[in-house]
All heavy atoms as a GROMACS GRO file, in nm:
protein
  533
    1MET      N    1  -1.338  16.973 -13.078
    1MET     CA    2  -1.268  16.917 -13.197
    1MET      C    3  -1.278  16.762 -13.185
    1MET      O    4  -1.249  16.710 -13.082
    1MET     CB    5  -1.119  16.968 -13.189
    1MET     CG    6  -1.046  16.916 -13.311
    1MET     SD    7  -0.885  16.948 -13.302
    1MET     CE    8  -0.866  17.117 -13.341
    2ALA      N    9  -1.312  16.707 -13.297
    2ALA     CA   10  -1.324  16.567 -13.300
    2ALA      C   11  -1.189  16.490 -13.311
    2ALA      O   12  -1.097  16.544 -13.377
    2ALA     CB   13  -1.416  16.520 -13.416
    3GLN      N   14  -1.177  16.386 -13.238
    3GLN     CA   15  -1.055  16.312 -13.243
    3GLN      C   16  -1.058  16.214 -13.358
    3GLN      O   17  -1.159  16.150 -13.390
    3GLN     CB   18  -1.046  16.235 -13.113
    3GLN     CG   19  -0.901  16.185 -13.089
    3GLN     CD   20  -0.885  16.119 -12.946
    3GLN    OE1   21  -0.974  16.102 -12.881
    3GLN    NE2   22  -0.751  16.108 -12.910
    4ARG      N   23  -0.947  16.202 -13.427
    4ARG     CA   24  -0.940  16.104 -13.542
    4ARG      C   25  -0.948  15.968 -13.489
    4ARG      O   26  -0.894  15.931 -13.382
    4ARG     CB   27  -0.806  16.119 -13.613
    4ARG     CG   28  -0.791  16.248 -13.690
    4ARG     CD   29  -0.666  16.251 -13.771
    4ARG     NE   30  -0.650  16.366 -13.843
    4ARG     CZ   31  -0.552  16.393 -13.914
    4ARG    NH1   32  -0.444  16.316 -13.920
    4ARG    NH2   33  -0.542  16.506 -13.988
    5PRO      N   34  -1.024  15.881 -13.560
    5PRO     CA   35  -1.025  15.742 -13.517
    5PRO      C   36  -0.892  15.676 -13.531
    5PRO      O   37  -0.826  15.702 -13.626
    5PRO     CB   38  -1.128  15.682 -13.614
    5PRO     CG   39  -1.135  15.773 -13.732
    5PRO     CD   40  -1.099  15.913 -13.679
    6THR      N   41  -0.860  15.597 -13.438
    6THR     CA   42  -0.720  15.532 -13.445
    6THR      C   43  -0.733  15.404 -13.540
    6THR      O   44  -0.842  15.334 -13.522
    6THR     CB   45  -0.675  15.484 -13.308
    6THR    OG1   46  -0.778  15.407 -13.254
    6THR    CG2   47  -0.649  15.601 -13.213
    7THR      N   48  -0.654  15.401 -13.627
    7THR     CA   49  -0.657  15.272 -13.713
    7THR      C   50  -0.566  15.176 -13.655
    7THR      O   51  -0.458  15.205 -13.596
    7THR     CB   52  -0.610  15.310 -13.855
    7THR    OG1   53  -0.479  15.370 -13.845
    7THR    CG2   54  -0.700  15.411 -13.928
    8GLU      N   55  -0.606  15.050 -13.664
    8GLU     CA   56  -0.515  14.942 -13.615
    8GLU      C   57  -0.404  14.928 -13.707
    8GLU      O   58  -0.406  14.950 -13.823
    8GLU     CB   59  -0.592  14.814 -13.604
    8GLU     CG   60  -0.703  14.821 -13.507
    8GLU     CD   61  -0.762  14.678 -13.482
    8GLU    OE1   62  -0.690  14.577 -13.508
    8GLU    OE2   63  -0.876  14.669 -13.438
    9PRO      N   64  -0.276  14.887 -13.648
    9PRO     CA   65  -0.162  14.871 -13.731
    9PRO      C   66  -0.193  14.762 -13.840
    9PRO      O   67  -0.252  14.660 -13.815
    9PRO     CB   68  -0.055  14.832 -13.630
    9PRO     CG   69  -0.122  14.801 -13.510
    9PRO     CD   70  -0.249  14.861 -13.511
   10ARG      N   71  -0.144  14.796 -13.952
   10ARG     CA   72  -0.160  14.704 -14.061
   10ARG      C   73  -0.076  14.577 -14.040
   10ARG      O   74   0.032  14.573 -14.001
   10ARG     CB   75  -0.123  14.759 -14.196
   10ARG     CG   76  -0.204  14.876 -14.229
   10ARG     CD   77  -0.162  14.943 -14.360
   10ARG     NE   78  -0.202  14.833 -14.460
   10ARG     CZ   79  -0.194  14.857 -14.592
   10ARG    NH1   80  -0.156  14.972 -14.637
   10ARG    NH2   81  -0.240  14.758 -14.677
   11GLN      N   82  -0.143  14.464 -14.071
   11GLN     CA   83  -0.078  14.335 -14.059
   11GLN      C   84   0.012  14.311 -14.178
   11GLN      O   85  -0.032  14.345 -14.289
   11GLN     CB   86  -0.177  14.215 -14.041
   11GLN     CG   87  -0.269  14.231 -13.916
   11GLN     CD   88  -0.180  14.194 -13.790
   11GLN    OE1   89  -0.090  14.117 -13.794
   11GLN    NE2   90  -0.206  14.264 -13.681
   12PRO      N   91   0.132  14.254 -14.165
   12PRO     CA   92   0.215  14.227 -14.287
   12PRO      C   93   0.136  14.129 -14.375
   12PRO      O   94   0.068  14.041 -14.336
   12PRO     CB   95   0.338  14.173 -14.231
   12PRO     CG   96   0.315  14.129 -14.089
   12PRO     CD   97   0.194  14.208 -14.047
   13SER      N   98   0.154  14.143 -14.502
   13SER     CA   99   0.097  14.054 -14.602
   13SER      C  100   0.168  13.914 -14.596
   13SER      O  101   0.277  13.900 -14.531
   13SER     CB  102   0.110  14.109 -14.740
   13SER     OG  103   0.247  14.113 -14.782
   14ARG      N  104   0.100  13.826 -14.655
   14ARG     CA  105   0.152  13.681 -14.658
   14ARG      C  106   0.298  13.692 -14.719
   14ARG      O  107   0.388  13.619 -14.676
   14ARG     CB  108   0.066  13.602 -14.733
   14ARG     CG  109   0.102  13.455 -14.728
   14ARG     CD  110  -0.004  13.365 -14.793
   14ARG     NE  111  -0.112  13.357 -14.711
   14ARG     CZ  112  -0.230  13.302 -14.742
   14ARG    NH1  113  -0.250  13.257 -14.859
   14ARG    NH2  114  -0.329  13.301 -14.654
   15LEU      N  115   0.316  13.768 -14.830
   15LEU     CA  116   0.444  13.774 -14.894
   15LEU      C  117   0.552  13.839 -14.797
   15LEU      O  118   0.663  13.792 -14.792
   15LEU     CB  119   0.441  13.863 -15.018
   15LEU     CG  120   0.565  13.884 -15.096
   15LEU    CD1  121   0.628  13.753 -15.141
   15LEU    CD2  122   0.543  13.977 -15.216
   16GLN      N  123   0.518  13.937 -14.724
   16GLN     CA  124   0.608  13.997 -14.638
   16GLN      C  125   0.652  13.906 -14.529
   16GLN      O  126   0.774  13.892 -14.487
   16GLN     CB  127   0.548  14.129 -14.574
   16GLN     CG  128   0.534  14.240 -14.675
   16GLN     CD  129   0.459  14.358 -14.617
   16GLN    OE1  130   0.362  14.338 -14.539
   16GLN    NE2  131   0.498  14.474 -14.648
   17ARG      N  132   0.555  13.827 -14.472
   17ARG     CA  133   0.586  13.720 -14.370
   17ARG      C  134   0.676  13.621 -14.424
   17ARG      O  135   0.764  13.578 -14.358
   17ARG     CB  136   0.458  13.671 -14.315
   17ARG     CG  137   0.380  13.769 -14.231
   17ARG     CD  138   0.276  13.686 -14.149
   17ARG     NE  139   0.186  13.603 -14.226
   17ARG     CZ  140   0.063  13.642 -14.272
   17ARG    NH1  141   0.017  13.760 -14.244
   17ARG    NH2  142  -0.006  13.556 -14.344
   18ALA      N  143   0.653  13.578 -14.551
   18ALA     CA  144   0.735  13.478 -14.615
   18ALA      C  145   0.875  13.527 -14.625
   18ALA      O  146   0.972  13.449 -14.603
   18ALA     CB  147   0.670  13.436 -14.746
   19ILE      N  148   0.887  13.641 -14.672
   19ILE     CA  149   1.024  13.709 -14.696
   19ILE      C  150   1.094  13.718 -14.566
   19ILE      O  151   1.212  13.680 -14.552
   19ILE     CB  152   1.014  13.841 -14.767
   19ILE    CG1  153   0.967  13.823 -14.908
   19ILE    CG2  154   1.150  13.912 -14.767
   19ILE    CD1  155   0.932  13.948 -14.983
   20ALA      N  156   1.020  13.763 -14.456
   20ALA     CA  157   1.082  13.773 -14.321
   20ALA      C  158   1.131  13.643 -14.273
   20ALA      O  159   1.241  13.625 -14.211
   20ALA     CB  160   0.990  13.837 -14.235
   21PHE      N  161   1.052  13.534 -14.296
   21PHE     CA  162   1.090  13.401 -14.255
   21PHE      C  163   1.216  13.356 -14.329
   21PHE      O  164   1.304  13.296 -14.269
   21PHE     CB  165   0.969  13.301 -14.284
   21PHE     CG  166   1.014  13.160 -14.266
   21PHE    CD1  167   1.027  13.107 -14.142
   21PHE    CD2  168   1.039  13.078 -14.375
   21PHE    CE1  169   1.059  12.968 -14.120
   21PHE    CE2  170   1.078  12.951 -14.362
   21PHE     CZ  171   1.087  12.892 -14.235
   22LEU      N  172   1.219  13.378 -14.460
   22LEU     CA  173   1.335  13.330 -14.534
   22LEU      C  174   1.458  13.407 -14.496
   22LEU      O  175   1.569  13.348 -14.495
   22LEU     CB  176   1.307  13.346 -14.686
   22LEU     CG  177   1.204  13.262 -14.745
   22LEU    CD1  178   1.172  13.292 -14.887
   22LEU    CD2  179   1.248  13.115 -14.738
   23ILE      N  180   1.448  13.530 -14.465
   23ILE     CA  181   1.567  13.611 -14.420
   23ILE      C  182   1.617  13.555 -14.285
   23ILE      O  183   1.737  13.532 -14.266
   23ILE     CB  184   1.534  13.757 -14.402
   23ILE    CG1  185   1.511  13.820 -14.543
   23ILE    CG2  186   1.636  13.834 -14.327
   23ILE    CD1  187   1.459  13.962 -14.548
   24ARG      N  188   1.525  13.516 -14.193
   24ARG     CA  189   1.560  13.468 -14.063
   24ARG      C  190   1.624  13.326 -14.083
   24ARG      O  191   1.730  13.298 -14.020
   24ARG     CB  192   1.447  13.457 -13.966
   24ARG     CG  193   1.398  13.583 -13.905
   24ARG     CD  194   1.310  13.571 -13.790
   24ARG     NE  195   1.191  13.483 -13.824
   24ARG     CZ  196   1.076  13.527 -13.882
   24ARG    NH1  197   1.061  13.651 -13.904
   24ARG    NH2  198   0.976  13.439 -13.900
   25ALA      N  199   1.574  13.251 -14.173
   25ALA     CA  200   1.619  13.111 -14.205
   25ALA      C  201   1.769  13.128 -14.247
   25ALA      O  202   1.859  13.054 -14.215
   25ALA     CB  203   1.537  13.042 -14.288
   26HIS      N  204   1.780  13.219 -14.353
   26HIS     CA  205   1.911  13.236 -14.411
   26HIS      C  206   2.018  13.275 -14.303
   26HIS      O  207   2.135  13.234 -14.302
   26HIS     CB  208   1.904  13.345 -14.524
   26HIS     CG  209   2.042  13.365 -14.582
   26HIS    ND1  210   2.113  13.476 -14.558
   26HIS    CD2  211   2.099  13.300 -14.685
   26HIS    CE1  212   2.221  13.478 -14.628
   26HIS    NE2  213   2.212  13.379 -14.702
   27ARG      N  214   1.981  13.372 -14.221
   27ARG     CA  215   2.079  13.420 -14.121
   27ARG      C  216   2.110  13.295 -14.019
   27ARG      O  217   2.229  13.284 -13.980
   27ARG     CB  218   2.018  13.533 -14.038
   27ARG     CG  219   2.019  13.667 -14.112
   27ARG     CD  220   1.952  13.776 -14.029
   27ARG     NE  221   1.947  13.885 -14.117
   27ARG     CZ  222   1.862  13.995 -14.092
   27ARG    NH1  223   1.782  13.987 -13.983
   27ARG    NH2  224   1.860  14.098 -14.166
   28THR      N  225   2.012  13.216 -13.990
   28THR     CA  226   2.031  13.115 -13.903
   28THR      C  227   2.128  13.000 -13.963
   28THR      O  228   2.222  12.960 -13.895
   28THR     CB  229   1.902  13.041 -13.860
   28THR    OG1  230   1.818  13.135 -13.791
   28THR    CG2  231   1.922  12.920 -13.767
   29LEU      N  232   2.107  12.979 -14.086
   29LEU     CA  233   2.192  12.882 -14.157
   29LEU      C  234   2.336  12.938 -14.171
   29LEU      O  235   2.427  12.854 -14.161
   29LEU     CB  236   2.132  12.846 -14.296
   29LEU     CG  237   2.010  12.757 -14.290
   29LEU    CD1  238   1.955  12.749 -14.437
   29LEU    CD2  239   2.041  12.626 -14.231
   30CYS      N  240   2.347  13.061 -14.193
   30CYS     CA  241   2.479  13.124 -14.196
   30CYS      C  242   2.559  13.106 -14.069
   30CYS      O  243   2.676  13.077 -14.065
   30CYS     CB  244   2.477  13.269 -14.240
   30CYS     SG  245   2.436  13.302 -14.407
   31GLU      N  246   2.483  13.126 -13.955
   31GLU     CA  247   2.546  13.112 -13.822
   31GLU      C  248   2.577  12.976 -13.795
   31GLU      O  249   2.684  12.937 -13.735
   31GLU     CB  250   2.445  13.169 -13.706
   31GLU     CG  251   2.427  13.319 -13.715
   31GLU     CD  252   2.323  13.365 -13.620
   31GLU    OE1  253   2.267  13.279 -13.548
   31GLU    OE2  254   2.301  13.486 -13.617
   32VAL      N  255   2.493  12.873 -13.838
   32VAL     CA  256   2.521  12.732 -13.812
   32VAL      C  257   2.647  12.693 -13.892
   32VAL      O  258   2.733  12.616 -13.854
   32VAL     CB  259   2.399  12.652 -13.853
   32VAL    CG1  260   2.437  12.500 -13.853
   32VAL    CG2  261   2.290  12.673 -13.747
   33THR      N  262   2.653  12.741 -14.014
   33THR     CA  263   2.765  12.713 -14.098
   33THR      C  264   2.900  12.760 -14.039
   33THR      O  265   3.001  12.698 -14.038
   33THR     CB  266   2.746  12.770 -14.242
   33THR    OG1  267   2.629  12.717 -14.299
   33THR    CG2  268   2.859  12.750 -14.334
   34ALA      N  269   2.888  12.895 -13.994
   34ALA     CA  270   3.005  12.954 -13.929
   34ALA      C  271   3.050  12.867 -13.812
   34ALA      O  272   3.172  12.842 -13.791
   34ALA     CB  273   2.982  13.092 -13.893
   35ALA      N  274   2.959  12.827 -13.728
   35ALA     CA  275   2.990  12.754 -13.603
   35ALA      C  276   3.042  12.616 -13.644
   35ALA      O  277   3.140  12.565 -13.580
   35ALA     CB  278   2.864  12.731 -13.526
   36THR      N  279   2.999  12.546 -13.745
   36THR     CA  280   3.042  12.420 -13.794
   36THR      C  281   3.182  12.434 -13.848
   36THR      O  282   3.275  12.345 -13.816
   36THR     CB  283   2.958  12.363 -13.904
   36THR    OG1  284   2.820  12.355 -13.851
   36THR    CG2  285   2.998  12.227 -13.956
   37ASP      N  286   3.215  12.538 -13.930
   37ASP     CA  287   3.344  12.564 -13.976
   37ASP      C  288   3.442  12.573 -13.861
   37ASP      O  289   3.563  12.529 -13.864
   37ASP     CB  290   3.354  12.679 -14.075
   37ASP     CG  291   3.284  12.648 -14.201
   37ASP    OD1  292   3.256  12.537 -14.236
   37ASP    OD2  293   3.258  12.756 -14.271
   38HIS      N  294   3.397  12.659 -13.759
   38HIS     CA  295   3.491  12.679 -13.646
   38HIS      C  296   3.516  12.542 -13.574
   38HIS      O  297   3.632  12.520 -13.532
   38HIS     CB  298   3.430  12.781 -13.551
   38HIS     CG  299   3.516  12.820 -13.437
   38HIS    ND1  300   3.634  12.888 -13.445
   38HIS    CD2  301   3.484  12.794 -13.295
   38HIS    CE1  302   3.675  12.889 -13.320
   38HIS    NE2  303   3.595  12.842 -13.231
   39ALA      N  304   3.410  12.460 -13.548
   39ALA     CA  305   3.436  12.341 -13.481
   39ALA      C  306   3.525  12.251 -13.565
   39ALA      O  307   3.605  12.181 -13.504
   39ALA     CB  308   3.301  12.269 -13.465
   40ALA      N  309   3.513  12.249 -13.693
   40ALA     CA  310   3.604  12.168 -13.780
   40ALA      C  311   3.749  12.208 -13.760
   40ALA      O  312   3.840  12.134 -13.753
   40ALA     CB  313   3.558  12.167 -13.928
   41LYS      N  314   3.773  12.347 -13.756
   41LYS     CA  315   3.910  12.384 -13.737
   41LYS      C  316   3.965  12.351 -13.603
   41LYS      O  317   4.083  12.310 -13.591
   41LYS     CB  318   3.914  12.542 -13.758
   41LYS     CG  319   3.900  12.580 -13.896
   41LYS     CD  320   3.893  12.734 -13.903
   41LYS     CE  321   3.860  12.777 -14.049
   41LYS     NZ  322   3.858  12.932 -14.059
   42LEU      N  323   3.879  12.356 -13.498
   42LEU     CA  324   3.927  12.314 -13.367
   42LEU      C  325   3.953  12.161 -13.367
   42LEU      O  326   4.058  12.127 -13.304
   42LEU     CB  327   3.822  12.343 -13.260
   42LEU     CG  328   3.804  12.496 -13.240
   42LEU    CD1  329   3.681  12.514 -13.133
   42LEU    CD2  330   3.930  12.554 -13.173
   43LEU      N  331   3.887  12.082 -13.432
   43LEU     CA  332   3.898  11.938 -13.439
   43LEU      C  333   4.028  11.915 -13.514
   43LEU      O  334   4.108  11.817 -13.465
   43LEU     CB  335   3.783  11.870 -13.504
   43LEU     CG  336   3.789  11.706 -13.520
   43LEU    CD1  337   3.808  11.660 -13.378
   43LEU    CD2  338   3.674  11.662 -13.596
   44GLN      N  339   4.054  11.971 -13.619
   44GLN     CA  340   4.180  11.959 -13.690
   44GLN      C  341   4.297  11.998 -13.607
   44GLN      O  342   4.404  11.924 -13.602
   44GLN     CB  343   4.183  12.047 -13.822
   44GLN     CG  344   4.095  12.010 -13.927
   44GLN     CD  345   4.080  12.087 -14.044
   44GLN    OE1  346   4.131  12.205 -14.036
   44GLN    NE2  347   4.019  12.044 -14.152
   45LYS      N  348   4.293  12.108 -13.529
   45LYS     CA  349   4.403  12.138 -13.442
   45LYS      C  350   4.427  12.039 -13.335
   45LYS      O  351   4.543  11.996 -13.296
   45LYS     CB  352   4.374  12.273 -13.366
   45LYS     CG  353   4.385  12.381 -13.471
   45LYS     CD  354   4.370  12.519 -13.404
   45LYS     CE  355   4.387  12.636 -13.496
   45LYS     NZ  356   4.368  12.760 -13.426
   46ALA      N  357   4.309  11.981 -13.272
   46ALA     CA  358   4.324  11.877 -13.177
   46ALA      C  359   4.379  11.745 -13.236
   46ALA      O  360   4.461  11.686 -13.166
   46ALA     CB  361   4.189  11.848 -13.113
   47GLN      N  362   4.345  11.710 -13.353
   47GLN     CA  363   4.405  11.597 -13.424
   47GLN      C  364   4.545  11.616 -13.444
   47GLN      O  365   4.625  11.519 -13.429
   47GLN     CB  366   4.328  11.564 -13.544
   47GLN     CG  367   4.187  11.511 -13.527
   47GLN     CD  368   4.111  11.498 -13.665
   47GLN    OE1  369   4.134  11.574 -13.755
   47GLN    NE2  370   4.015  11.417 -13.663
   48ALA      N  371   4.589  11.726 -13.485
   48ALA     CA  372   4.726  11.750 -13.510
   48ALA      C  373   4.806  11.748 -13.380
   48ALA      O  374   4.919  11.686 -13.375
   48ALA     CB  375   4.746  11.885 -13.579
   49ALA      N  376   4.749  11.806 -13.276
   49ALA     CA  377   4.816  11.799 -13.145
   49ALA      C  378   4.836  11.655 -13.098
   49ALA      O  379   4.942  11.609 -13.048
   49ALA     CB  380   4.744  11.887 -13.047
   50TRP      N  381   4.729  11.571 -13.113
   50TRP     CA  382   4.735  11.436 -13.076
   50TRP      C  383   4.834  11.356 -13.156
   50TRP      O  384   4.920  11.281 -13.096
   50TRP     CB  385   4.597  11.369 -13.097
   50TRP     CG  386   4.595  11.228 -13.060
   50TRP    CD1  387   4.599  11.125 -13.159
   50TRP    CD2  388   4.590  11.158 -12.941
   50TRP    NE1  389   4.598  11.006 -13.109
   50TRP    CE2  390   4.591  11.020 -12.968
   50TRP    CE3  391   4.591  11.206 -12.809
   50TRP    CZ2  392   4.587  10.931 -12.850
   50TRP    CZ3  393   4.582  11.114 -12.708
   50TRP    CH2  394   4.585  10.978 -12.729
   51ARG      N  395   4.847  11.381 -13.286
   51ARG     CA  396   4.942  11.321 -13.377
   51ARG      C  397   5.077  11.353 -13.333
   51ARG      O  398   5.165  11.268 -13.323
   51ARG     CB  399   4.920  11.357 -13.518
   51ARG     CG  400   4.898  11.243 -13.605
   51ARG     CD  401   4.880  11.286 -13.761
   51ARG     NE  402   4.744  11.324 -13.780
   51ARG     CZ  403   4.691  11.450 -13.811
   51ARG    NH1  404   4.766  11.540 -13.823
   51ARG    NH2  405   4.566  11.467 -13.823
   52ASN      N  406   5.104  11.478 -13.306
   52ASN     CA  407   5.240  11.520 -13.256
   52ASN      C  408   5.280  11.453 -13.129
   52ASN      O  409   5.391  11.415 -13.105
   52ASN     CB  410   5.248  11.673 -13.243
   52ASN     CG  411   5.234  11.744 -13.384
   52ASN    OD1  412   5.268  11.689 -13.483
   52ASN    ND2  413   5.197  11.872 -13.385
   53TRP      N  414   5.177  11.452 -13.032
   53TRP     CA  415   5.213  11.392 -12.905
   53TRP      C  416   5.240  11.237 -12.920
   53TRP      O  417   5.326  11.192 -12.860
   53TRP     CB  418   5.092  11.402 -12.808
   53TRP     CG  419   5.106  11.344 -12.680
   53TRP    CD1  420   5.183  11.413 -12.572
   53TRP    CD2  421   5.065  11.230 -12.629
   53TRP    NE1  422   5.175  11.324 -12.462
   53TRP    CE2  423   5.107  11.213 -12.490
   53TRP    CE3  424   4.990  11.116 -12.685
   53TRP    CZ2  425   5.077  11.094 -12.426
   53TRP    CZ3  426   4.962  11.006 -12.601
   53TRP    CH2  427   5.010  10.995 -12.478
   54VAL      N  428   5.165  11.178 -13.000
   54VAL     CA  429   5.189  11.032 -13.029
   54VAL      C  430   5.326  11.008 -13.091
   54VAL      O  431   5.406  10.924 -13.045
   54VAL     CB  432   5.080  10.963 -13.119
   54VAL    CG1  433   5.122  10.826 -13.166
   54VAL    CG2  434   4.950  10.962 -13.041
   55GLN      N  435   5.368  11.092 -13.183
   55GLN     CA  436   5.499  11.077 -13.249
   55GLN      C  437   5.600  11.105 -13.148
   55GLN      O  438   5.712  11.033 -13.151
   55GLN     CB  439   5.503  11.167 -13.368
   55GLN     CG  440   5.413  11.127 -13.489
   55GLN     CD  441   5.416  11.229 -13.596
   55GLN    OE1  442   5.472  11.342 -13.583
   55GLN    NE2  443   5.349  11.196 -13.707
   56SER      N  444   5.586  11.198 -13.064
   56SER     CA  445   5.694  11.235 -12.969
   56SER      C  446   5.714  11.121 -12.873
   56SER      O  447   5.820  11.096 -12.819
   56SER     CB  448   5.679  11.372 -12.908
   56SER     OG  449   5.557  11.359 -12.819
   57THR      N  450   5.600  11.065 -12.821
   57THR     CA  451   5.608  10.959 -12.723
   57THR      C  452   5.666  10.832 -12.790
   57THR      O  453   5.729  10.759 -12.723
   57THR     CB  454   5.472  10.927 -12.662
   57THR    OG1  455   5.377  10.894 -12.759
   57THR    CG2  456   5.425  11.048 -12.576
   58GLU      N  457   5.638  10.809 -12.909
   58GLU     CA  458   5.700  10.690 -12.979
   58GLU      C  459   5.843  10.704 -12.995
   58GLU      O  460   5.923  10.602 -12.986
   58GLU     CB  461   5.631  10.675 -13.115
   58GLU     CG  462   5.492  10.611 -13.115
   58GLU     CD  463   5.436  10.607 -13.256
   58GLU    OE1  464   5.491  10.663 -13.350
   58GLU    OE2  465   5.331  10.531 -13.265
   59ARG      N  466   5.894  10.824 -13.007
   59ARG     CA  467   6.047  10.847 -13.031
   59ARG      C  468   6.107  10.815 -12.897
   59ARG      O  469   6.227  10.776 -12.884
   59ARG     CB  470   6.072  10.990 -13.074
   59ARG     CG  471   6.055  11.011 -13.220
   59ARG     CD  472   6.096  11.143 -13.263
   59ARG     NE  473   6.002  11.208 -13.337
   59ARG     CZ  474   5.927  11.314 -13.321
   59ARG    NH1  475   5.959  11.392 -13.215
   59ARG    NH2  476   5.837  11.363 -13.397
   60GLN      N  477   6.034  10.842 -12.783
   60GLN     CA  478   6.100  10.815 -12.652
   60GLN      C  479   6.071  10.668 -12.613
   60GLN      O  480   6.114  10.631 -12.492
   60GLN     CB  481   6.021  10.907 -12.548
   60GLN     CG  482   6.041  11.054 -12.575
   60GLN     CD  483   5.947  11.142 -12.494
   60GLN    OE1  484   5.875  11.083 -12.404
   60GLN    NE2  485   5.951  11.267 -12.517
   61GLY      N  486   6.012  10.590 -12.688
   61GLY     CA  487   5.997  10.440 -12.666
   61GLY      C  488   5.882  10.410 -12.578
   61GLY      O  489   5.874  10.301 -12.523
   62ALA      N  490   5.787  10.498 -12.556
   62ALA     CA  491   5.668  10.472 -12.484
   62ALA      C  492   5.576  10.380 -12.564
   62ALA      O  493   5.582  10.380 -12.685
   62ALA     CB  494   5.598  10.598 -12.450
   63PRO      N  495   5.488  10.308 -12.504
   63PRO     CA  496   5.384  10.222 -12.569
   63PRO      C  497   5.296  10.310 -12.653
   63PRO      O  498   5.265  10.427 -12.618
   63PRO     CB  499   5.315  10.149 -12.465
   63PRO     CG  500   5.338  10.216 -12.339
   63PRO     CD  501   5.467  10.294 -12.348
   64ARG      N  502   5.254  10.257 -12.756
   64ARG     CA  503   5.159  10.331 -12.856
   64ARG      C  504   5.016  10.334 -12.800
   64ARG      O  505   4.959  10.238 -12.753
   64ARG     CB  506   5.155  10.262 -12.991
   64ARG     CG  507   5.084  10.346 -13.101
   64ARG     CD  508   5.107  10.270 -13.232
   64ARG     NE  509   5.025  10.340 -13.332
   64ARG     CZ  510   5.066  10.427 -13.420
   64ARG    NH1  511   5.196  10.443 -13.424
   64ARG    NH2  512   4.997  10.485 -13.511
   65TRP      N  513   4.948  10.450 -12.801
   65TRP     CA  514   4.815  10.479 -12.757
   65TRP      C  515   4.712  10.463 -12.856
   65TRP      O  516   4.590  10.446 -12.834
   65TRP     CB  517   4.810  10.617 -12.694
   65TRP     CG  518   4.874  10.622 -12.565
   65TRP    CD1  519   5.012  10.635 -12.543
   65TRP    CD2  520   4.816  10.603 -12.436
   65TRP    NE1  521   5.040  10.631 -12.413
   65TRP    CE2  522   4.924  10.624 -12.337
   65TRP    CE3  523   4.685  10.591 -12.394
   65TRP    CZ2  524   4.906  10.607 -12.210
   65TRP    CZ3  525   4.666  10.580 -12.254
   65TRP    CH2  526   4.772  10.588 -12.171
   66THR      N  527   4.748  10.475 -12.991
   66THR     CA  528   4.642  10.470 -13.095
   66THR      C  529   4.634  10.345 -13.163
   66THR      O  530   4.734  10.266 -13.166
   66THR     CB  531   4.668  10.577 -13.203
   66THR    OG1  532   4.798  10.565 -13.255
   66THR    CG2  533   4.654  10.716 -13.135
   0.00000   0.00000   0.00000
């Protein structure tokens, strides 16, 4: 019995490669945006904590740090 010739796997077309690239780029940008938003929230919390600390030390008569 003759064995079927093996065909090489088909290479994706240029359009398929472009679409795959755009999907990866979109996912990456979404992750970067989420990380940036998270960092901004952490910075806001740190700024608020600093402001509260400065105000409480000023009430106690300590020298101003800012």
